[in-house]
N, C-alpha and C positions, 0 to 999 in steps of 0.2 A: 565087431559085436557081441557084447558080452551074453551070454546064454542065463536065461533065470529059472529056476526051479520052479517057480509060480509065477504066471504071469496073468493077471486079470483085465479083461477088457469090459469095461462098463459102456453100456450105449448111451450117449448123448444125442442121438436124431432128434431133430424136432421137424415139425412139418406145421406148413398154414393152411393146410386143408381141411382140419378137423379130424383128420383122421389120427387114431391114437400114435403118441410118439415117447419114447423113453425119458428124451431130455426135459419136456415139458412136465413129467414126473419126478422131478428131484434127481436125475441122474448124474448130475454135478455135484449135488451134497454126497451121493454116494461114495463117491471116488474120495471125499474126506474122510469120509466114516472108515473106509476100507483101510485107509492107511493109518488112521489114528487107533483103532483096534488091533491090525498085525504089530505095530509096534508096542501097543499096551500089553499084548499076550506073549512079546516077544517070541515072533515067528523066526527060528533060527536061518530057514531057507533063503536063499536068495530069489527076493522079489519085485515085482513092478506092477504098480495098477496105472493102467491107460485107458483113455476117452477111448471110444470107438465110435463109429459110423454105425447106420443100422445094420442089426444084427439079424435082419429078415424076420421077427417074429414079435412084432409090434403091440398086437394084442395082448400080450401077456406080460408086458413091461411094467417095470422095469427091470432090464436084463443084465446080466453079467456072466461073462466066459470065463471059464476056468482051465487054462493050459496047462500043461501037456496035455492033462487028462480029455479036453474037449467036452467037460461038464457045462453045461447051460442052466443057471438059476433065472426061474421067471418071478415076477411079482414081489421084488425085493423092495421091501415099503419103509422099514422102521430101522432103527439102530439094533436091535434085538435080533432081526435076521442077519444082519452083517455081522453081528458076533457070534452069533450061531455058525454060521459058514465058515469064520474065522477058528473058531476054537474046533468044531467038528471036523471041517474037512482041512482046512489048511495045517492044523496043529496034529490032527488026531487022525486024519486019512479017511473019516466016514463022511461022505456026503450027506446033506442034509434032505431026505427024502422029499417033505413036505413044499419044499421049493424047486425041484427038478423039472426041466422042462416034459420029459415025459411021466409025469404024474399030473400035470396042468389040465385044466379044462377050459373052455370059454367060461364056464359057470362058474369058475371059482377066479377068476381074474377082478 
């Protein structure tokens, strides 16, 4: 199995009971956008973007986990959010503070 320098997991969990779910908030589209921007910004590290099931923090979704650091981004909504993560975190090794789980509150979701 190949070891990746950067491994992103994008939650695609869906629920039919009315509770929040990342997959219903454009999680699938986020995967395509991450791949596009990683290529566009010429990230040299070996990388992979994967679909993920529930990451356990649905109230803050859409959620993206970055490994090997174990960084969780929440409320990732737009192409500009994704591009900021790619440039700041993946290219320059600086996490995007405003999207970090530990900086999130329910009121901000």
